[in-house]
C-alpha positions as CSV (number, residue, x, y, z in Angstrom):
1,X,46.5,27.8,4.9
2,X,46.9,29.6,8.1
3,X,44.4,28.8,10.9
4,X,41.9,31.4,12.0
5,X,43.0,30.6,15.6
6,X,46.4,32.3,15.0
7,X,44.6,35.6,14.7
8,X,42.1,35.3,17.6
9,X,43.5,38.3,19.3
10,X,42.7,40.7,16.4
11,X,40.1,39.0,14.2
12,X,36.3,39.5,14.1
13,X,34.2,37.2,16.3
14,X,33.6,33.7,14.9
15,X,29.9,32.9,14.4
16,X,30.0,30.4,17.3
17,X,30.7,33.4,19.6
18,X,28.0,35.7,18.3
19,X,25.2,34.6,20.6
20,X,27.3,35.1,23.8
21,X,28.6,38.5,22.6
22,X,25.0,39.7,21.9
23,X,23.8,38.4,25.3
24,X,26.5,40.5,27.0
25,X,25.9,43.6,24.9
26,X,22.1,43.9,25.5
27,X,22.6,44.0,29.3
28,X,25.5,46.5,29.1
29,X,24.4,49.9,30.4
30,X,26.9,51.7,28.2
31,X,25.7,50.0,25.0
32,X,22.0,50.7,26.0
33,X,22.9,54.4,26.6
34,X,24.7,54.7,23.2
35,X,21.8,53.0,21.3
36,X,19.2,55.2,22.9
37,X,21.3,58.3,22.3
38,X,21.7,57.6,18.5
39,X,18.1,56.2,18.1
40,X,16.1,58.1,20.7
41,X,12.7,56.6,19.6
42,X,13.8,53.0,20.0
43,X,11.8,50.5,22.0
44,X,14.6,48.9,24.0
45,X,12.7,45.6,24.8
46,X,11.9,45.1,21.1
47,X,15.4,46.0,20.0
48,X,17.1,43.7,22.5
49,X,14.7,40.9,21.8
50,X,15.5,41.2,18.0
51,X,19.2,41.2,18.7
52,X,19.0,38.0,20.7
53,X,17.6,36.2,17.7
54,X,20.9,36.6,15.7
55,X,23.2,33.7,15.4
56,X,25.8,34.9,12.9
57,X,27.7,38.0,11.9
58,X,25.7,38.1,8.7
59,X,22.4,38.2,10.7
60,X,23.7,41.0,12.8
61,X,25.0,43.1,9.9
62,X,22.1,42.6,7.5
63,X,19.3,42.8,10.0
64,X,20.6,45.4,12.5
65,X,23.6,47.3,11.2
66,X,22.4,47.8,7.6
67,X,19.0,49.3,8.5
68,X,20.6,51.4,11.3
69,X,23.3,52.9,9.0
70,X,20.8,53.5,6.2
71,X,18.6,55.2,8.7
72,X,21.4,57.5,9.9
73,X,22.6,58.2,6.3
74,X,19.1,59.1,5.2
75,X,18.6,61.3,8.2
76,X,21.9,63.1,8.1
77,X,22.6,63.4,4.3
78,X,21.0,64.5,1.1
79,X,21.4,61.0,-0.3
80,X,24.0,58.3,-0.8
81,X,25.2,57.4,-4.4
82,X,28.0,55.2,-5.7
83,X,29.8,54.3,-8.9
84,X,32.6,52.1,-10.3
85,X,31.2,48.8,-9.1
86,X,32.2,47.2,-12.4
87,X,35.8,47.5,-11.3
88,X,35.3,44.9,-8.5
89,X,34.7,41.8,-10.6
90,X,34.5,38.6,-8.5
91,X,37.9,38.9,-6.7
92,X,38.6,39.6,-3.1
93,X,40.3,43.0,-2.8
94,X,42.1,45.2,-0.3
95,X,40.0,48.3,-0.7
96,X,42.1,51.3,0.3
97,X,40.3,54.6,0.7
98,X,40.7,58.1,1.9
99,X,39.3,58.5,5.4
100,X,36.7,61.1,6.4
101,X,34.4,59.6,9.1
102,X,35.6,57.3,11.9
103,X,32.5,55.0,11.6
104,X,30.6,55.8,8.4
105,X,33.4,55.3,5.8
106,X,33.4,51.5,6.3
107,X,29.7,51.5,7.4
108,X,28.4,53.0,4.2
109,X,30.7,50.9,2.0
110,X,29.3,47.8,3.6
111,X,25.6,48.7,3.4
112,X,26.2,49.5,-0.3
113,X,27.8,46.1,-0.8
114,X,25.0,44.4,1.1
115,X,22.4,46.1,-1.1
116,X,24.2,44.7,-4.1
117,X,24.1,41.2,-2.7
118,X,27.9,41.2,-2.0
119,X,29.6,40.0,1.1
120,X,30.6,42.8,3.4
121,X,34.3,43.6,3.9
122,X,36.3,43.0,7.0
123,X,37.2,46.4,8.5
124,X,40.5,47.6,10.0
125,X,39.8,49.6,13.2
126,X,42.4,51.2,15.6
127,X,42.1,49.8,19.1
128,X,42.5,53.4,20.4
129,X,38.8,53.8,19.5
130,X,37.7,50.9,21.8
131,X,37.2,53.1,24.7
132,X,34.7,50.8,26.5
133,X,34.7,47.0,26.4
134,X,31.2,46.9,24.8
135,X,32.6,48.9,21.8
136,X,35.1,46.1,21.1
137,X,32.4,43.5,21.2
138,X,30.2,45.6,18.9
139,X,32.9,46.2,16.2
140,X,34.1,42.6,16.2
141,X,30.5,41.5,15.7
142,X,30.5,43.9,12.7
143,X,33.5,42.1,11.0
144,X,36.1,44.5,12.3
145,X,39.7,43.4,13.1
146,X,41.9,45.3,15.5
147,X,44.9,47.5,14.5
148,X,47.0,47.7,17.7
149,X,48.2,51.2,18.4
150,X,50.4,52.6,21.1
151,X,52.7,49.5,21.2
152,X,56.4,49.9,22.0
153,X,58.9,50.3,19.1
154,X,60.2,46.8,20.0
155,X,56.7,45.3,19.5
156,X,55.8,47.3,16.4
157,X,57.4,45.0,13.9
158,X,55.8,41.9,15.4
159,X,52.4,43.6,15.6
160,X,52.6,44.9,12.0
161,X,53.7,41.5,10.7
162,X,50.8,39.8,12.5
163,X,48.3,42.2,11.0
164,X,49.9,41.9,7.5
165,X,49.6,38.1,7.7
166,X,46.0,38.5,8.7
167,X,45.1,40.8,5.8
168,X,46.8,38.4,3.4
169,X,45.0,35.5,5.0
170,X,41.5,37.1,4.6
171,X,42.1,38.1,1.0
172,X,43.9,35.0,-0.3
173,X,42.6,32.2,1.9
174,X,39.2,33.3,3.2
175,X,38.6,35.0,-0.2
176,X,37.0,38.0,1.5
177,X,37.6,41.7,0.9
178,X,39.1,44.1,3.5
179,X,38.6,47.8,4.0
180,X,41.6,49.8,5.1
181,X,42.1,53.6,5.4
182,X,45.1,54.9,3.5
183,X,46.5,56.4,6.7
184,X,46.3,56.1,10.5
185,X,43.6,58.6,11.4
186,X,41.7,61.0,9.1
187,X,43.5,63.5,6.9
188,X,42.4,66.6,8.9
189,X,42.9,68.9,5.9
190,X,41.5,66.5,3.3
191,X,44.9,66.4,1.6
192,X,44.6,62.6,1.1
193,X,48.0,60.8,1.0
194,X,48.7,57.1,1.5
195,X,50.9,56.7,4.5
196,X,54.0,54.7,3.5
197,X,54.1,52.9,6.8
198,X,50.8,51.3,5.8
199,X,52.3,49.9,2.6
200,X,55.4,48.7,4.5
201,X,53.1,46.8,6.9
202,X,51.2,45.2,4.0
203,X,54.5,44.1,2.4
204,X,55.6,42.2,5.4
205,X,53.3,39.2,5.0
206,X,53.1,37.1,1.8
207,X,54.8,33.8,2.2
208,X,56.9,34.2,-1.0
209,X,58.0,36.6,-3.7
210,X,59.4,40.1,-3.7
211,X,57.8,43.4,-2.8
212,X,55.8,43.7,-6.1
213,X,54.4,40.2,-5.8
214,X,53.4,40.8,-2.2
215,X,51.5,44.0,-3.1
216,X,49.9,42.4,-6.1
217,X,48.6,39.5,-4.1
218,X,46.4,41.9,-2.2
219,X,44.5,43.1,-5.3
220,X,44.5,46.7,-4.1
221,X,41.5,48.7,-5.2
222,X,41.4,52.4,-4.4
223,X,38.1,54.0,-3.3
224,X,37.3,57.7,-3.2
225,X,34.9,58.8,-0.5
226,X,33.2,62.2,-0.9
227,X,31.0,64.0,1.7
228,X,29.7,67.3,0.6
229,X,30.0,68.6,4.2
230,X,32.2,67.3,7.0
231,X,30.3,67.8,10.3
232,X,33.6,67.5,12.1
233,X,35.3,70.3,10.1
234,X,35.2,72.8,13.0
235,X,36.7,70.2,15.4
236,X,39.5,69.5,12.9
237,X,40.1,73.3,12.5
238,X,40.2,73.7,16.3
239,X,42.7,70.8,16.5
240,X,44.9,72.6,14.0
241,X,45.0,75.7,16.2
242,X,45.6,73.8,19.4
243,X,48.5,72.0,17.7
244,X,49.8,75.3,16.3
245,X,49.7,77.0,19.8
246,X,51.0,73.9,21.6
247,X,53.0,71.4,19.5
248,X,52.7,68.9,22.4
249,X,48.9,68.9,22.2
250,X,47.3,65.4,22.0
251,X,43.6,64.6,21.7
252,X,42.0,62.8,24.7
253,X,39.8,59.8,24.4
254,X,36.7,62.0,25.0
255,X,37.7,63.9,21.8
256,X,37.5,60.7,19.8
257,X,34.1,60.0,21.2
258,X,32.9,63.5,20.3
259,X,34.2,63.1,16.8
260,X,32.4,59.8,16.4
261,X,29.2,61.2,17.7
262,X,29.3,64.4,15.6
263,X,30.4,62.5,12.5
264,X,27.5,60.0,12.9
265,X,24.8,62.6,13.7
266,X,25.9,65.7,11.9
267,X,24.7,66.8,8.4
268,X,26.9,65.6,5.6
269,X,25.0,66.8,2.4
270,X,25.6,64.6,-0.6
271,X,27.6,61.4,-0.1
272,X,29.3,59.5,-3.0
273,X,31.5,56.4,-3.1
274,X,33.5,55.8,-6.3
275,X,35.8,52.9,-7.0
276,X,39.0,53.6,-9.0
277,X,41.0,51.0,-11.0
278,X,42.7,48.0,-9.3
279,X,46.4,48.9,-9.3
280,X,48.0,45.6,-10.2
281,X,48.6,46.3,-13.9
282,X,50.5,49.5,-12.9
283,X,53.0,47.8,-10.6
284,X,55.4,45.9,-13.0
285,X,57.7,48.9,-13.4
286,X,58.4,49.3,-9.7
287,X,60.5,46.2,-9.4
288,X,63.4,48.1,-11.1
289,X,63.3,50.8,-8.4
290,X,65.2,50.8,-5.2
291,X,63.3,49.6,-2.1
292,X,62.4,53.0,-0.6
293,X,61.3,54.3,-4.0
294,X,59.1,51.3,-4.6
295,X,56.9,52.1,-1.6
296,X,56.7,55.8,-2.6
297,X,55.7,54.7,-6.1
298,X,52.9,52.5,-4.9
299,X,51.6,55.3,-2.6
300,X,51.5,57.7,-5.6
301,X,49.6,55.2,-7.7
302,X,47.0,54.7,-5.0
303,X,46.8,58.4,-4.4
304,X,46.2,59.3,-8.0
305,X,43.3,56.8,-8.3
306,X,41.7,58.3,-5.2
307,X,42.3,61.9,-6.4
308,X,40.8,61.2,-9.8
309,X,37.6,59.8,-8.5
310,X,36.3,62.4,-6.1
311,X,32.7,63.7,-6.5
312,X,32.6,67.5,-6.3
313,X,30.0,69.9,-4.9
314,X,29.7,73.7,-5.3
315,X,31.4,74.2,-1.9
316,X,34.6,72.6,-3.2
317,X,34.8,75.1,-6.1
318,X,33.8,78.0,-3.8
319,X,36.4,77.2,-1.2
320,X,39.1,77.0,-4.0
321,X,38.1,80.4,-5.4
322,X,37.9,82.0,-1.9
323,X,41.3,80.8,-1.0
324,X,42.8,81.9,-4.4
325,X,40.7,85.1,-4.4
326,X,39.6,84.3,-7.9
327,X,36.5,83.5,-10.0
328,X,38.1,80.6,-11.8
329,X,35.3,78.1,-11.1
330,X,32.3,80.5,-10.9
331,X,30.4,78.4,-13.5
332,X,30.1,75.7,-10.8
333,X,28.2,77.8,-8.3
334,X,25.8,80.7,-7.8
335,X,26.1,83.9,-5.8
336,X,23.5,82.4,-3.4
337,X,25.6,79.3,-2.9
338,X,28.6,81.4,-2.1
339,X,26.7,83.3,0.6
340,X,25.2,80.1,2.0
341,X,28.7,78.5,2.2
342,X,30.2,81.6,3.9
343,X,27.3,81.5,6.3
344,X,27.9,77.8,7.0
345,X,31.6,78.4,7.7
346,X,30.8,81.2,10.2
347,X,28.3,79.0,12.0
348,X,30.9,76.2,12.2
349,X,33.5,78.6,13.6
350,X,31.0,79.9,16.2
351,X,30.9,76.3,17.6
352,X,34.6,76.5,18.5
353,X,35.3,77.3,22.1
354,X,38.8,78.6,22.5
355,X,40.1,81.4,24.7
356,X,42.4,82.8,22.0
357,X,40.3,81.9,19.0
358,X,42.1,82.8,15.8
359,X,39.1,83.2,13.4
360,X,41.1,84.0,10.2
361,X,43.3,80.9,10.8
362,X,40.3,78.7,11.5
363,X,38.4,80.0,8.5
364,X,41.4,79.3,6.3
365,X,41.8,75.8,7.6
366,X,38.1,74.9,6.9
367,X,38.5,76.4,3.4
368,X,41.6,74.2,2.8
369,X,39.5,71.1,3.8
370,X,37.0,71.8,1.1
371,X,39.4,72.9,-1.6
372,X,42.2,70.3,-1.3
373,X,40.3,67.5,-3.0
374,X,39.8,69.7,-6.0
375,X,43.4,70.8,-6.0
376,X,44.6,67.2,-5.9
377,X,42.2,66.2,-8.6
378,X,43.5,68.9,-10.9
379,X,47.1,67.8,-10.3
380,X,46.3,64.1,-10.9
381,X,44.5,64.9,-14.1
382,X,47.6,66.6,-15.5
383,X,49.9,63.7,-14.6
């Protein structure tokens, strides 16, 4: 068994370090500002006094994070539902999901698990989001481990192998589950595809066996995350235009903060989390494929499970029909819902501040975001 100390640079905090981290957090002006911004009615003295009583990550997650995330979800959604829990059994899994919201994807998964009396997962989070030192303390208290971004090409293999070993260690030695997004960053157009580099990283680690055995050892369980509305849809559409007009465009750190804030506090409508089937029994055939094709085959298996398990809302069918200029799915929505959705898109586009704002392009991009999940489901269903 590998020692936890080998992974101290990326792993969540150990329980022995929780007290000190909390003491540092509650006197950090940046943390205080963020908490008061998200929870404006909070009594800071009571909040910090409560925080200082926690001695373990479990205390912190169950007594502070869970009520906070539930509060946000109830305030900014029409309700959170979930299904497919029977697929989990009693094994530790690598839960790979599509990625919609920077914070809430893993946050909601873990409050759902907590409500069912299950251990929370460890969470993979890119270190590009750790804009302030207090954010790193906070996420490592919340059982997050760090994915190092922006390293040199020379360092990339070493960093990837280290993370791969850590994920293997958590699942097979600590017997805990891990949440990992299927790609680096969110799919801006909701065309969810597993990034092959993620699978290459995962295959670097296991101490013995070929590619198939390595992937099987992680017990990959796909998860489909569905938000009726994406409060960041207009920001994503704006980014598409900025990249179209300037291929060199790159988001600044402040853009990540803005996406986190709007994703947390914006209205999401109905939210549903549905587990697909563990993929191990679908992997035996891939050993006969060549190395490159094996990775593509695993990606397709994960993608199909995710695509088959979305939850659809009227806006998905409306977006599909508006893009196709058809009435193919009109039984799934009313004329009033069409008018409401068109109104919604117009209001989202109004929020975009660009000098050369291309409204038809932006509208089309938002429609694609809401229709691509349905398109992918229809294709997966035919396979």
